[in-house]
C-alpha positions in Angstrom: 3.4 -32.4 -59.6 6.2 -30.4 -57.0 7.9 -27.5 -58.6 11.5 -26.4 -56.8 13.0 -23.1 -56.5 16.4 -23.2 -57.0 18.6 -22.0 -54.2 22.0 -20.7 -53.4 24.3 -23.5 -51.8 24.4 -20.9 -48.3 21.0 -21.5 -48.1 19.9 -23.3 -45.3 16.8 -25.8 -46.8 18.3 -27.8 -49.2 15.1 -27.5 -51.6 12.3 -25.1 -51.3 8.7 -26.3 -52.6 7.7 -23.3 -54.6 4.3 -25.4 -55.4 3.5 -28.5 -53.4 1.6 -31.8 -54.7 -1.7 -31.5 -55.8 -3.5 -31.3 -59.1 -2.7 -28.7 -61.5 -5.0 -27.2 -63.5 -4.5 -26.7 -67.4 -5.2 -23.0 -68.2 -8.4 -22.1 -69.5 -9.5 -25.7 -69.5 -12.3 -26.6 -67.2 -11.7 -30.1 -65.1 -8.6 -30.8 -66.7 -5.2 -30.8 -65.1 -1.8 -31.7 -66.0 -0.7 -35.5 -66.4 2.8 -36.8 -66.3 2.5 -37.6 -69.7 2.3 -33.6 -70.3 5.6 -32.8 -69.6 9.2 -33.3 -70.7 12.2 -31.4 -70.3 12.9 -28.2 -72.3 9.1 -27.2 -72.7 7.3 -24.2 -70.9 4.2 -25.1 -68.5 1.4 -22.1 -67.5 0.7 -22.9 -63.8 -1.7 -20.5 -61.7 -0.4 -17.7 -64.6 2.9 -18.2 -64.2 5.1 -19.9 -66.8 7.8 -22.2 -65.7 10.5 -23.9 -68.1 11.2 -27.2 -67.0 15.0 -27.9 -67.2 15.8 -31.1 -64.9 13.9 -33.7 -63.2 15.1 -36.3 -60.3 16.3 -39.4 -60.7 12.9 -41.0 -59.6 11.1 -38.9 -62.8 14.2 -40.0 -65.3 13.4 -43.6 -64.3 9.6 -43.3 -64.1 9.6 -42.2 -67.9 12.4 -44.7 -69.3 9.6 -47.6 -67.7 6.8 -46.5 -69.8 9.1 -45.9 -72.9 8.7 -42.0 -73.3 11.8 -40.4 -74.7 13.0 -37.3 -72.1 14.7 -34.3 -73.8 17.9 -33.3 -72.7 18.6 -31.7 -69.5 19.5 -27.8 -69.5 21.3 -25.5 -67.8 19.5 -23.3 -65.0 18.8 -19.9 -66.5 21.4 -17.1 -65.0 20.2 -15.3 -62.2 22.5 -12.1 -60.9 21.0 -12.1 -57.4 22.6 -16.0 -56.7 25.7 -14.9 -58.4 26.5 -12.2 -56.3 25.2 -14.6 -53.3 27.9 -16.7 -54.2 30.8 -14.2 -54.8 30.3 -12.7 -50.9 32.0 -14.9 -48.4 30.9 -15.0 -44.8 33.3 -13.1 -42.9 34.8 -15.3 -40.1 33.7 -14.8 -36.6 35.8 -14.0 -33.2 35.1 -14.3 -30.2 35.8 -12.2 -27.3 38.3 -14.9 -26.0 39.9 -15.5 -29.2 40.7 -11.8 -29.5 42.1 -11.8 -25.7 44.1 -14.5 -26.4 45.6 -12.9 -29.4 46.5 -9.9 -27.6 48.4 -11.7 -24.7 
């Protein structure tokens, strides 16, 4: 299992790994780990004392669930994040070089 964090479009990295691929233990159970059949869209999953809400998955996962004949729930919208909304509103300022300034003077 891999968990990605949603980033703004201006971010230089396309996707940011929040949790890398490994066996993730189920909370409160000894030697019990999450399996693919424990997960579905729209559900909450507790991982290392943090609750994540599954809103979407990649095409590989969708195809896998189709092959094993498990119905995936509908995709959900990512939750509203005021920080990301404000970041999108901020436009990068155009940069001017000294050469451009000198050309405009003469």
